[in-house]
C-alpha positions in Angstrom: 0.0 0.0 0.0 1.8 3.2 1.2 5.4 3.8 0.1 8.3 4.7 2.4 11.7 6.0 1.7 14.4 7.0 4.1 17.9 8.3 3.4 20.8 9.1 5.7 23.5 10.4 3.4 25.8 13.3 2.4 24.0 14.7 -0.6 21.0 16.9 -0.9 18.2 14.5 0.0 15.0 16.1 -1.3 15.3 15.1 -5.0 16.4 11.6 -4.0 13.4 11.1 -1.7 11.0 12.3 -4.4 12.7 10.1 -7.0 12.4 7.1 -4.6 8.7 7.8 -4.1 8.1 7.9 -7.8 9.4 4.3 -8.0 6.8 3.4 -5.4 3.9 5.1 -7.2 2.8 1.7 -8.4 1.7 0.7 -4.9 -1.1 3.3 -5.0 -1.5 6.6 -3.1 -3.5 9.7 -2.8 -1.1 12.2 -1.1 2.7 12.5 -0.6 5.2 14.3 1.5 8.8 14.5 2.7 10.6 15.7 5.8 14.3 16.6 6.3 16.6 17.8 9.0 17.7 21.3 8.4 20.1 22.8 11.0 18.9 20.1 13.4 15.3 21.1 13.0 12.5 19.1 11.2 10.9 20.7 8.2 8.4 19.1 5.8 6.5 19.6 2.6 3.2 17.7 1.9 0.6 17.7 -0.8 -2.7 16.1 -1.6 -2.8 14.1 -4.9 0.0 13.0 -7.2 3.7 13.5 -6.7 3.8 16.2 -9.3 2.0 18.5 -6.9 4.6 17.8 -4.2 7.4 18.4 -6.7 5.8 21.7 -7.7 5.6 22.8 -4.1 9.3 21.9 -3.6 10.2 24.2 -6.5 8.6 27.1 -4.7 9.6 26.0 -1.2 12.7 23.9 -1.4 13.9 21.7 1.4 17.6 21.3 2.2 19.3 18.7 4.3 21.1 15.4 3.8 18.8 13.2 5.8 15.1 12.7 5.4 12.0 10.5 5.0 9.3 10.4 2.4 6.0 8.8 2.0 3.1 8.1 -0.5 -0.1 7.6 1.4 -3.1 5.5 0.6 -5.9 6.8 2.9 -7.2 4.6 5.6 -7.7 6.7 8.7 -8.8 10.1 7.5 -9.5 11.6 4.1 -6.7 12.1 1.5 -6.0 15.7 2.5 -2.7 17.6 3.0 -3.4 17.6 6.8 -3.6 13.9 6.8 -0.6 13.3 4.5 2.7 12.0 5.9 5.2 12.7 7.4 3.5 13.5 10.7 5.6 15.4 13.2 6.1 17.2 16.5 8.9 19.6 17.3 11.0 16.5 18.2 10.0 13.7 15.8 8.8 13.1 12.2 7.3 9.7 11.2 6.2 8.0 8.0 4.1 4.8 8.4 2.7 2.1 6.3 0.0 0.0 8.0 -2.7 0.4 10.6 -2.2 1.0 14.4 -5.3 -0.7 15.8 -5.0 0.8 19.3 -4.4 4.4 18.2 -7.6 5.7 19.8 -6.6 4.4 23.2 -3.1 5.9 22.8 -4.5 9.2 21.4 -6.8 9.6 24.4 -3.9 9.0 26.7 -1.7 11.5 25.0 -4.4 14.2 24.7 -4.9 14.0 28.5 -1.2 14.9 28.7 -1.7 18.0 26.6 -0.7 16.7 23.1 -2.6 18.5 20.3 -3.3 16.5 17.2 -3.4 18.1 13.7 -4.7 15.2 11.7 -7.3 12.3 11.7 -4.6 9.7 11.2 -3.5 6.8 13.4 0.1 7.6 12.4 0.3 10.9 14.2 -0.1 9.0 17.4 3.3 7.4 16.8 5.0 10.8 16.6 3.3 12.1 19.8 4.0 8.9 21.7 7.7 8.9 20.9 7.9 12.6 21.7 6.3 12.0 25.1 9.1 9.5 26.0 11.7 11.9 24.7 10.3 14.6 27.1 10.7 12.1 29.9 14.5 12.1 29.2 14.8 8.9 27.1 17.2 8.7 24.2 15.7 8.5 20.6 16.6 4.8 20.6 15.0 4.1 24.0 11.9 6.1 23.1 11.4 4.4 19.8 11.9 0.9 21.3 9.4 1.4 24.0 6.9 3.1 21.7 7.0 0.3 19.2 6.2 -2.2 21.9 3.0 -0.3 22.7 1.7 -0.3 19.1 -0.8 -2.9 18.1 -1.4 -3.7 14.5 0.7 -3.8 11.4 3.3 -1.3 10.5 6.5 -0.3 8.8 7.9 3.1 10.0 10.8 5.4 9.4 11.6 8.1 12.0 13.9 11.1 12.2 14.7 13.1 15.4 15.3 16.8 15.8 18.9 17.4 16.9 20.1 14.1 15.7 21.4 14.5 12.2 23.0 11.0 11.9 20.2 8.9 13.2 17.3 7.4 11.2 15.2 4.6 12.8 13.1 2.1 10.9 10.9 -0.8 12.1 8.6 -3.4 10.8 5.8 -5.6 12.0 3.5 -7.1 9.4 4.6 -4.7 6.6 7.8 -5.0 4.7 10.8 -2.7 5.0 14.2 -3.0 3.2 17.5 -1.7 4.4 20.0 -0.5 1.8 23.8 -0.2 2.2 25.6 2.5 0.2 29.0 4.1 0.3 28.9 6.5 3.2 25.1 6.6 3.1 22.3 4.3 4.1 18.7 3.8 3.0 15.3 2.5 4.0 12.5 1.6 1.5 9.2 -0.2 1.3 10.8 -2.5 -1.2 14.1 -2.8 -3.1 12.5 -1.1 -6.1 12.5 2.2 -4.2 16.2 1.9 -3.7 17.2 0.4 -7.1 19.3 3.4 -8.4 20.9 4.1 -5.1 22.2 0.7 -4.1 22.2 -3.0 -5.0 23.0 -4.2 -1.4 19.8 -4.9 0.4 18.9 -6.5 3.7 15.3 -7.3 4.6 14.1 -6.6 8.1 12.3 -9.6 9.7 9.2 -9.6 11.7 9.5 -7.3 14.8 13.0 -5.9 13.8 13.9 -2.3 14.4 17.1 -0.7 13.1 19.3 2.3 13.9 20.5 3.7 10.6 23.6 5.8 10.6 25.5 7.2 7.5 28.1 4.4 7.5 26.4 1.5 9.4 23.1 0.0 10.6 22.4 -1.7 14.0 19.5 -4.1 13.7 17.5 -5.2 16.8 15.0 -8.0 16.9 11.6 -7.8 18.6 13.3 -8.4 22.0 15.9 -5.6 21.4 18.7 -8.0 20.9 21.3 -6.9 18.3 21.2 -9.3 15.3 22.5 -9.7 11.8 20.4 -9.9 8.7 21.8 -11.3 5.4 22.7 -8.7 2.7 21.5 -9.6 -0.7 22.9 -8.4 -4.0 19.8 -7.4 -6.1 19.8 -7.3 -9.9 17.2 -4.5 -9.8 18.1 -1.3 -11.6 16.4 1.9 -12.5 16.4 0.8 -16.2 14.4 -2.3 -15.3 11.5 -0.3 -14.0 11.4 2.3 -16.8 8.6 2.3 -19.4 11.0 2.2 -22.4 9.1 3.1 -25.5 5.7 2.1 -24.2 3.0 4.5 -23.2 2.3 2.7 -19.9 3.9 0.1 -17.7 0.9 -2.2 -18.2 1.4 -2.3 -21.9 5.2 -2.9 -21.5 4.4 -5.7 -19.1 1.9 -7.3 -21.5 4.5 -7.3 -24.1 7.2 -8.7 -21.8 5.2 -11.9 -21.3 6.8 -14.1 -24.0 10.2 -13.3 -22.5 9.3 -13.8 -18.8 7.3 -16.9 -19.4 10.3 -18.3 -21.2 12.5 -17.3 -18.4 10.3 -18.9 -15.8 9.9 -22.1 -17.8 13.7 -22.3 -18.3 14.1 -23.0 -14.6 11.4 -25.8 -14.5 11.7 -27.7 -17.8 14.6 -28.7 -20.1 14.7 -27.8 -23.8 13.9 -31.5 -24.5 10.7 -31.3 -22.6 11.7 -32.9 -19.3 10.4 -31.5 -16.0 13.1 -30.3 -13.6 11.3 -29.2 -10.5 13.0 -28.5 -7.2 13.0 -31.2 -4.5 9.8 -30.9 -2.6 9.7 -31.1 1.2 6.8 -33.6 0.9 5.8 -36.5 -1.2 3.1 -35.8 -3.8 2.0 -39.4 -3.5 0.9 -39.1 0.1 -0.6 -35.6 -0.1 -4.3 -36.0 0.7 -5.4 -32.5 -0.4 -3.9 -29.3 -1.7 -5.2 -25.9 -0.6 -4.5 -22.9 -2.9 -4.8 -19.4 -1.5 -4.5 -16.0 -3.1 -6.2 -12.6 -3.5 -7.6 -11.0 -6.6 -5.8 -12.1 -9.8 -3.6 -14.5 -7.8 -6.8 -16.3 -6.7 -7.9 -16.7 -10.3 -4.5 -18.2 -11.1 -5.1 -20.6 -8.2 -8.5 -21.6 -9.6 -6.9 -22.5 -12.9 -4.3 -24.5 -10.9 -7.2 -26.4 -9.1 -8.4 -27.6 -12.6 -4.8 -28.7 -13.5 -4.2 -30.5 -10.2 -7.5 -32.3 -10.3 -7.5 -33.2 -13.9 -3.8 -34.2 -14.4 -2.8 -35.4 -10.9 -6.1 -36.6 -9.7 -5.4 -34.7 -6.5 -8.2 -32.9 -4.6 -7.9 -29.1 -4.3 -9.6 -26.5 -2.2 -9.2 -23.0 -3.6 -10.1 -20.0 -1.4 -9.7 -16.3 -1.2 -7.2 -15.5 1.5 -9.3 -12.8 3.2 -12.1 -15.4 3.7 -9.9 -18.4 4.4 -8.1 -16.7 7.3 -11.3 -16.3 9.3 -13.1 -19.5 8.3 -11.0 -21.7 10.6 -11.1 -24.4 8.0 -10.2 -28.0 9.0 -7.0 -29.1 7.2 -6.0 -32.7 6.7 -2.7 -34.1 8.1 0.0 -34.1 5.5 -1.7 -31.5 3.4 0.0 -28.9 1.2 -0.9 -25.3 1.0 0.1 -23.3 -2.1 0.1 -19.6 -1.6 0.2 -17.4 -4.7 1.2 -13.7 -4.6 3.0 -11.3 -6.8 4.6 -9.2 -4.1 4.9 -11.9 -1.4 3.7 -9.2 1.1 -0.1 -9.4 0.8 -1.4 -9.2 4.3 -4.4 -11.5 4.0 -2.4 -14.2 2.2 0.4 -14.0 4.8 -2.2 -14.4 7.6 -3.8 -17.4 5.7 -0.3 -18.9 5.3 0.3 -18.6 9.0 -3.0 -20.3 9.8 -2.2 -23.2 7.4 1.2 -23.6 9.1 -0.5 -23.8 12.5 -2.6 -26.6 11.1 0.5 -28.6 10.2 0.4 -27.9 6.5 3.5 -27.8 4.3 3.8 -24.4 2.6 4.7 -23.9 -1.1 4.9 -20.3 -2.2 4.5 -19.1 -5.8 5.8 -15.5 -5.6 7.6 -13.0 -7.7 9.8 -11.6 -4.9 12.0 -14.4 -3.4 13.0 -12.4 -0.4 9.4 -11.4 0.5 7.7 -12.2 3.8 5.6 -15.0 2.3 8.8 -16.6 0.7 10.6 -16.5 3.9 7.7 -18.0 5.8 7.3 -20.9 3.4 8.8 -24.4 3.3 9.7 -24.1 -0.4 9.5 -21.3 -3.0 8.9 -21.8 -6.7 9.5 -18.3 -8.0 7.9 -16.6 -11.0 10.6 -14.8 -12.9 8.4 -12.0 -14.1 10.7 -9.2 -13.0 9.3 -6.0 -11.5 5.6 -5.5 -12.2 4.7 -1.8 -11.8 1.2 -1.6 -13.4 -1.4 -2.1 -10.7 -3.4 -4.5 -12.9 -1.4 -7.8 -12.9 -0.4 -9.2 -16.3 3.0 -10.9 -16.6 2.9 -11.9 -12.9 -0.4 -13.7 -13.6 0.8 -15.7 -16.7 4.0 -16.7 -15.0 2.0 -17.9 -12.0 0.0 -20.0 -14.4 3.2 -21.4 -15.9 4.5 -22.4 -12.5 1.2 -23.9 -11.3 1.0 -26.0 -14.4 4.5 -27.3 -13.9 3.6 -28.1 -10.3 0.5 -30.0 -11.4 2.6 -31.9 -13.9 5.1 -32.8 -11.2 2.4 -34.1 -8.9 0.8 -36.0 -11.8 4.1 -37.7 -12.7 4.7 -38.6 -9.1 1.2 -39.9 -8.5 1.1 -41.7 -11.9 -1.9 -39.7 -13.0 -0.4 -38.9 -16.4 1.5 -40.9 -19.1 5.0 -39.8 -19.9 3.9 -39.1 -23.5 1.1 -36.8 -22.4 3.4 -35.0 -20.0 5.9 -34.4 -22.8 3.1 -33.1 -25.0 2.0 -30.5 -22.4 5.6 -29.4 -21.8 6.2 -29.1 -25.5 3.0 -27.0 -25.8 4.3 -24.8 -22.9 7.5 -24.2 -24.9 5.5 -23.0 -27.8 3.4 -20.5 -25.7 5.9 -17.6 -25.9 5.9 -17.6 -29.7 2.1 -18.0 -29.8 1.7 -15.0 -27.4 3.9 -13.0 -29.8 1.5 -13.9 -32.6 -1.4 -12.5 -30.5 0.5 -9.3 -29.7 1.3 -8.7 -33.4 -2.5 -8.6 -34.0 -3.2 -6.1 -31.2 -4.8 -3.7 -33.7 -7.9 -6.0 -33.9 -8.3 -5.6 -30.1 -7.9 -1.8 -30.4 -10.8 -1.6 -32.8 -13.0 -3.6 -30.5 -12.0 -1.5 -27.4 -13.7 1.7 -28.7 -17.1 -0.2 -28.8 -16.5 -1.7 -25.3 -15.7 1.7 -23.9 -19.2 2.8 -24.6 -20.7 -0.1 -22.6 -22.1 0.2 -19.0 -21.8 -3.5 -18.3 -19.9 -6.4 -19.9 -20.2 -10.2 -19.3 -17.3 -12.7 -19.8 -18.2 -16.4 -20.3 -16.0 -19.5 -20.2 -16.0 -23.2 -19.4 -13.5 -25.5 -17.8 -10.1 -24.0 -17.6 -11.4 -20.8 -19.3 -14.0 -20.1 -16.6 -11.4 -18.6 -14.2 -10.1 -16.6 -17.1 -13.5 -15.1 -17.6 -13.5 -13.8 -14.1 -9.9 -12.5 -14.6 -11.0 -10.7 -17.8 -13.9 -9.1 -16.0 -11.6 -8.1 -13.1 -9.1 -6.5 -15.6 -11.8 -4.4 -17.2 -13.2 -3.3 -13.9 -9.8 -2.4 -12.5 -8.6 0.0 -15.2 -11.7 1.1 -17.2 -14.1 1.4 -14.4 -16.8 -0.5 -16.5 -18.8 -3.0 -14.5 -18.0 -6.5 -15.6 -18.7 -10.0 -14.4 -17.2 -13.4 -15.2 -19.4 -16.5 -15.3 -19.1 -20.2 -16.2 -21.0 -20.3 -19.5 -23.1 -23.1 -18.3 -24.6 -20.8 -15.6 -25.9 -18.3 -18.2 -29.5 -19.5 -18.0 -29.4 -19.5 -14.2 -29.6 -15.7 -14.0 -27.1 -13.7 -16.2 -29.2 -14.2 -19.4 -31.7 -11.8 -17.9 -29.3 -8.9 -18.5 -28.8 -9.6 -22.2 -30.0 -6.8 -24.5 -28.7 -5.0 -27.6 -26.4 -2.9 -25.4 -24.7 -5.7 -23.6 -21.3 -7.0 -24.9 -20.7 -10.6 -24.0 -17.1 -11.9 -24.3 -16.9 -15.7 -24.9 -13.7 -17.5 -24.3 -14.3 -20.6 -26.5 -11.5 -22.6 -27.9 -12.1 -25.6 -30.2 -12.0 -28.1 -27.4 -14.3 -30.8 -26.1 -16.5 -28.1 -24.5 -16.8 -25.9 -27.6 -20.2 -27.2 -28.8 -21.8 -26.4 -25.4 -20.3 -22.9 -25.3 -21.4 -22.4 -29.0 -25.0 -23.0 -27.9 -24.6 -20.2 -25.3 -23.3 -17.9 -28.0 -26.5 -18.6 -30.1 -28.7 -17.8 -27.0 -27.0 -14.4 -26.6 -27.1 -13.6 -30.3 -30.8 -14.5 -30.4 -31.5 -11.9 -27.8 -29.6 -9.1 -29.5 -26.5 -9.2 -27.4 -23.2 -8.1 -28.8 -21.2 -11.4 -29.1 -17.5 -11.1 -28.9 -15.8 -14.5 -29.6 -12.3 -15.2 -28.6 -11.3 -18.5 -30.2 -9.0 -20.2 -32.7 -9.8 -19.8 -36.5 -11.7 -23.1 -36.5 -13.8 -22.0 -33.5 -14.7 -18.7 -35.2 -15.6 -20.3 -38.5 -17.8 -22.9 -36.9 -19.7 -20.6 -34.5 -22.8 -20.3 -36.7 -24.0 -17.1 -34.9 -23.8 -13.5 -35.9 -20.8 -12.1 -34.1 -20.2 -8.5 -33.2 -16.5 -9.1 -33.2 -14.0 -11.9 -33.0 -10.4 -12.2 -31.9 -8.4 -15.1 -33.3 -5.7 -16.8 -31.2 -3.4 -19.7 -32.3 -4.5 -23.3 -31.8 -2.8 -24.9 -28.8 -3.0 -27.8 -26.5 -6.0 -27.6 -24.3 -3.9 -27.7 -21.1 -2.0 -24.5 -21.9 -4.9 -22.4 -23.2 -5.2 -20.2 -20.0 -1.8 -18.7 -20.7 -2.6 -17.9 -24.3 -6.1 -16.6 -23.8 -5.0 -14.3 -21.0 -3.3 -12.0 -23.5 -6.3 -10.8 -25.5 -8.3 -10.1 -22.4 -5.4 -8.1 -21.1 -5.1 -6.1 -24.3 -8.9 -5.6 -24.4 -9.0 -4.1 -20.9 -5.9 -1.9 -21.6 -7.2 -0.4 -24.8 -10.7 0.1 -23.4 -9.2 2.1 -20.5 -7.2 4.1 -23.1 -10.4 4.8 -24.9 -12.0 5.9 -21.6 -9.0 8.1 -20.7 -8.4 6.5 -17.3 -5.1 6.3 -15.4 -4.1 2.8 -16.6 -1.1 2.2 -14.4 -2.6 3.8 -11.3 -6.4 3.3 -11.3 -8.4 5.1 -8.7 -8.7 3.6 -5.2 -6.4 0.6 -6.0 -2.9 -0.3 -4.6 -0.5 -2.8 -6.2 0.5 -4.4 -2.9 -2.2 -4.7 -0.2 0.0 -4.9 2.9 -2.8 -4.0 5.4 -6.1 -5.7 6.0 
């Protein structure tokens, strides 16, 4: 959600803070601000809205100083106003915070009785006043921070600066990620390594409950019990170039076009060129696993639903799929020896992490499918099978989704081979089909102009239905989600067989209905649904292979042809046209494609 940057250095820090916050824009925000130490005193600039407004303010009212903190805020407590924007400060302390302080009302009442005057509606300001209260009692900044952190209930990552202490920056995390960057005579804090990419490639990840004293030339890390500890320093391959848009208009379009390469990169770690599976050694035996539970949020949950089909059809292994935010409170009984697969792009999704912890408490082995190998979810899992999508900046997930699908299919094949649910010949056929997917996606991308033509018509719709069967049913829901996320058009995904159980009542001449209908064993059934929509005047948009389009027999409003492929790999291929359709519809609507309203890339609070 919110983005945090902290720098303790020797250069003018304001432009570096704003630049770091720009690299965190993808997380979603509605206000921004920075604070620095100038002559030992705290000064700050804040602005409602996008970072450009903060940058404009800094031109007219510049901030000097070589140490400071910055923040992009996604409103939780209090409206997105300048008064509620971070950093929050007193005359002694300035704080930026990602997360939610659950006991802030209790703390605020206590502090107001002591004479503290609050200037915002936020829970974060409570942290600044609490630390200041302990400083007034004669504690050092380190002591005041340590005791204050112990009194906070909830999830947080924070960065704190102190008046009169020009070589001390304190950071802490509990439930929200925080990275520590090591430079040459300067040190950094960031919500993730992307924020620090141009500044350093040496990153340590604070663990749950850690807090850190950050000086210009060193960092002292304490665990939740205040014991000094070491955390491994990782060399990251991230760079500023990796997170640029290049020649593309938006990150989302760039990431759609990166899919052939990143799917290929991901597959290269899981299968050999001669179609042999090379999965890592699992900390369990697929033969004895009684049930798999797959958990995710949003797009990741739809990837998991496709995975359910693969595991059950190929490996004959029962699967329960659940949305993490529901699963964590359902107190589901879980069988001994079960495996839980958690799917997440960021590896920091709060609901998914909580669901993971519940599954661990029930004795489940945890397998993580994540795009960030050093993330909280990855570190809490028994084994990680990473997606090699690279940084995904656009809020609407594209390449992370298709690489998740590639990993889940390989996992299902691994289970199928181990359990004897698939013949060696069939396994080779599927792997060979996977190897062809990057080239087939390239073919779809080369015909994007057909999708652009259609998008102008979709942009005029109020509602859109997506229909699919079997492996394409989860993709129908994913297509509807993509359209909702970035074009703000209401859309719903349904299994095509359910159309007569309600959705058909919505069909009229203004209703576009997108059918995902490859020429597979379910094609004839879906084609009959197409006829029913056409008979009621609905605008039928058919996404199929050439044979499927030719054999439809109904009047189509539009069609999008995709290459013919093995049924098992169709979800990866059909994901691309629905991504392009959402993207170009949003362009036609004039919305903010990469940062749609009210959404955040990484949902790190409940």
